[in-house]
C-alpha positions as CSV (number, residue, x, y, z in Angstrom):
1,M,0.3,0.0,0.1
2,E,1.3,3.4,-1.3
3,E,2.2,5.6,2.3
4,E,0.0,8.6,0.5
5,A,-2.8,6.6,-0.1
6,R,-6.3,7.6,1.5
7,P,-9.4,5.8,2.0
8,T,-12.5,7.7,0.5
9,R,-14.2,7.2,4.3
10,R,-13.5,7.2,7.7
11,L,-12.6,4.0,9.7
12,N,-12.4,3.3,13.0
13,L,-8.8,3.1,14.0
14,T,-9.4,0.0,15.5
15,I,-11.1,-1.6,12.0
16,L,-8.8,-0.1,10.4
17,D,-5.7,-2.0,11.7
18,V,-7.5,-5.1,10.9
19,V,-8.5,-4.3,7.4
20,K,-4.9,-2.8,7.1
21,K,-3.1,-6.4,7.7
22,E,-5.9,-8.3,6.3
23,V,-5.5,-6.3,2.7
24,T,-1.5,-6.7,3.4
25,K,-1.9,-10.6,3.4
26,L,-4.1,-10.7,0.6
27,L,-1.5,-9.3,-1.1
28,A,1.4,-11.7,-0.3
29,S,-0.4,-14.3,-1.2
30,R,-1.1,-12.7,-4.7
31,I,-5.2,-13.0,-4.2
32,I,-5.6,-9.0,-4.7
33,Y,-3.5,-6.8,-6.6
34,P,-2.6,-3.0,-6.9
35,I,-4.8,-1.4,-9.8
36,S,-3.4,2.0,-10.7
37,N,-7.0,3.5,-12.3
38,S,-10.0,2.0,-12.9
39,N,-13.3,3.1,-12.9
40,W,-14.6,-0.7,-11.5
41,I,-12.7,0.4,-8.3
42,S,-15.2,0.1,-5.1
43,P,-14.5,0.4,-0.9
44,V,-14.6,-2.4,0.9
45,Q,-17.1,-3.0,3.5
46,L,-15.7,-5.2,6.7
47,V,-18.0,-7.8,8.1
48,P,-17.4,-8.7,11.9
49,K,-18.4,-13.0,11.7
50,K,-18.1,-14.8,14.8
51,F,-14.8,-16.6,14.1
52,G,-12.8,-13.9,12.6
53,V,-13.2,-10.9,10.2
54,T,-14.9,-10.9,6.5
55,V,-14.2,-8.7,4.2
56,A,-16.6,-7.6,1.9
57,K,-17.2,-6.3,-2.1
58,N,-19.5,-3.5,-1.7
59,R,-22.9,-3.9,-3.9
């Protein structure tokens, strides 16, 4: 993730750390990859689950 990157919406600071760790993990495992410019990019939605956290795509 780029240092100067700013989220389009604010996140709770507790959730922000969780999202950063999850995105870093997904980038490292090559499940996701950076895209410089696209009209199809959308924010993610954090869904707390009983046994962890799921990051879901907004609809």
